[in-house]
C-alpha positions, 0 to 999 in steps of 0.5 A: 500500500502506498501511504502518506499521500495528501490532497488539499482542498485546492487539489480537489477542486482543480482535479475535480475539473481535470478528471483526466489530467488530474493533479495539482494546483501545486501545493497552493492550498486554498487556505493560502488565499484566506484573508489574514492580518499580515504584511503586504507581500508579492512573491513568484515561484517556479516549479517543474514537477507535479508529484503524487497529486490526488484529485477527487471525482469530477462527479458529483458536483453537477458537470455539463457536456460530459457525455463523451467522457469515459467513466473513470474520467468522471467517477474515479479519484486521480493520481497525477505525476507530470514534468514541465514548467510552472509559475505561481504568483501570489500577492497579499495587500495590507488588509489581508486581501490576496490573489494568486495564479498558477500556470503549468504545461508539461507531460505526465501520467494520470492513474484513475482509481475507484474509491474501493481501491483507496484508503481515506482519513477523517477529512476525506483525503486519500491516504493510500492505495490498497493495490497499486496494480488495479487502476481503472485507467492510466493515461499519458500525455500533455497537460496545460492548466491555469488556476487562480483565486482571490480572497477578501473578507466578503468572499473567496473565488477559485477558478481554473481551466485545464486541457489534456491530450494524450493516449490511454496506456495499453490500448493507445487510444487517443483521449482529450479533456477540457474543463472549466470550473469556478467555486465561490464562497460568499461569505465563507471559507474553504473547506466548507461547501461553496456558495456556488460552483460550476464545472463544465467538462468535455471529452 
């Protein structure tokens, strides 16, 4: 069993959207954009890998335009590993309002596991794989993703756009995925349910 794999709320929102190239807002963590009494700052970070990043199933919540997506894309948990180029930028003002963006493009693999093959902690985060050899599907290909968020005392917004093109391992069949998502908390703070949420997926 693989142990100690963690997924933050940000990972879950992003990979809900991704489904097929699922993975990571690269350890951004929605908590990182929550309002806080802190000094103003602006920072930029570069990264080159997404490593063992978990995502929850795309369904639920409601998803539209998904009739051509294979079952694992919509209903399985995803484990992503990719190599490429990513940039994350964070700005926080003196009032604690904050904004961040993250972009990534690269190549990698995504394995799709049903919940029955995973173990979870009390918060619903994946903690391990019961049998590494039993994914429903593994895909390899090119991922391009943009992710961002804004936060102030009144609301928080998380949004992302993800594109994936590649093949299904074993069969070599082509697969592509596009998703656009947005979650809004007004008022409220993740990890509570968003006030509104949309997730538009096409395969």
